[in-house]
C-alpha positions in Angstrom: -111.8 95.2 132.8 -108.4 96.2 131.2 -106.0 98.8 132.5 -106.2 100.8 129.2 -109.2 102.0 127.3 -109.2 101.6 123.5 -108.2 105.2 123.1 -105.3 104.7 125.4 -104.2 101.6 123.5 -104.4 103.5 120.2 -102.4 106.4 121.5 -99.8 103.9 123.0 -99.6 102.1 119.6 -99.1 105.4 117.7 -96.4 106.5 120.1 -94.8 103.1 119.7 -94.7 103.4 116.0 -93.4 106.9 116.1 -90.7 106.0 118.6 -89.8 103.0 116.5 -89.3 105.2 113.4 -87.2 107.7 115.4 -85.1 105.0 117.1 -84.3 103.3 113.8 -83.4 106.7 112.2 -81.0 107.3 115.1 -79.6 103.7 114.9 -79.1 104.3 111.2 -77.3 107.6 111.6 -75.0 106.3 114.4 -74.1 103.3 112.3 -73.4 105.5 109.2 -71.1 107.7 111.5 -69.4 104.7 112.9 -68.7 103.3 109.3 -67.4 106.6 108.2 -65.2 107.2 111.4 -63.9 103.5 111.2 -63.0 103.7 107.6 -61.3 107.1 108.1 -59.4 105.8 111.0 -58.2 102.7 109.2 -57.3 104.7 106.1 -55.0 107.0 108.2 -53.8 104.6 110.8 -50.5 104.0 109.0 -49.5 107.6 109.0 -48.1 107.5 112.5 -45.8 104.7 111.8 -44.5 106.5 108.7 -44.1 109.7 110.6 -42.2 107.9 113.4 -39.8 106.3 110.8 -39.3 109.8 109.3 -38.6 111.2 112.7 -36.1 108.6 113.5 -34.2 109.4 110.2 -34.2 113.1 110.9 -33.4 113.0 114.6 -29.7 112.3 114.1 -29.5 115.1 111.5 -31.0 117.9 113.6 -29.6 120.0 116.5 -30.5 118.3 119.9 -33.1 121.0 120.6 -34.8 120.6 117.4 -34.6 116.8 117.7 -36.3 117.1 121.1 -39.0 119.4 119.7 -39.6 116.8 116.9 -39.8 114.0 119.4 -42.3 115.9 121.5 -44.3 116.6 118.4 -44.3 112.9 117.5 -45.5 112.0 121.0 -48.4 114.4 120.7 -49.4 113.0 117.4 -49.4 109.6 119.0 -51.9 110.9 121.5 -54.1 112.1 118.7 -54.1 108.6 117.3 -55.1 107.2 120.6 -57.9 109.7 120.9 -59.1 108.7 117.4 -59.1 105.0 118.3 -61.0 105.8 121.5 -63.5 107.7 119.5 -64.2 104.8 117.3 -64.5 102.5 120.2 -66.9 104.9 122.0 -69.0 105.3 118.9 -69.2 101.5 118.6 -70.4 101.3 122.3 -73.0 104.1 121.7 -74.2 102.1 118.7 -74.5 98.9 120.7 -76.2 100.6 123.6 -78.7 102.5 121.4 -79.8 99.1 119.8 -80.1 97.5 123.2 -82.1 100.4 124.7 -84.4 100.3 121.6 -85.1 96.5 122.0 -85.8 97.1 125.7 -88.1 100.0 125.1 -90.0 98.2 122.5 -90.4 95.2 124.7 -91.7 97.5 127.6 -94.4 98.9 125.1 -95.5 95.4 124.0 -95.9 94.4 127.7 -97.9 97.5 128.4 -100.1 97.0 125.3 -100.7 93.3 126.2 -101.6 94.1 129.7 -104.6 96.3 128.7 
């Protein structure tokens, strides 16, 4: 005698199908966000270098206190760039982890369905 009744198997199969649709929707949305974020990051990644060159040109023309403020501002913009890069990397990891979790979950469902 099996572990699951026919009704249980049907419910599990329906739940598997619904979970599969939801997981694929989430994966698609994460991947779209990742593509958007990556392209935005790549499109704007050169700005910091241009800004740094501009700061170096201006630094000698400014009063020391203003030059220090400008250098501090430049440093903070560099931190923003690092945060953006970390955001892209984090979303890439989330995307990879979501796909792995989805595969593992579906494999578990298949094992349970074949046990019954």
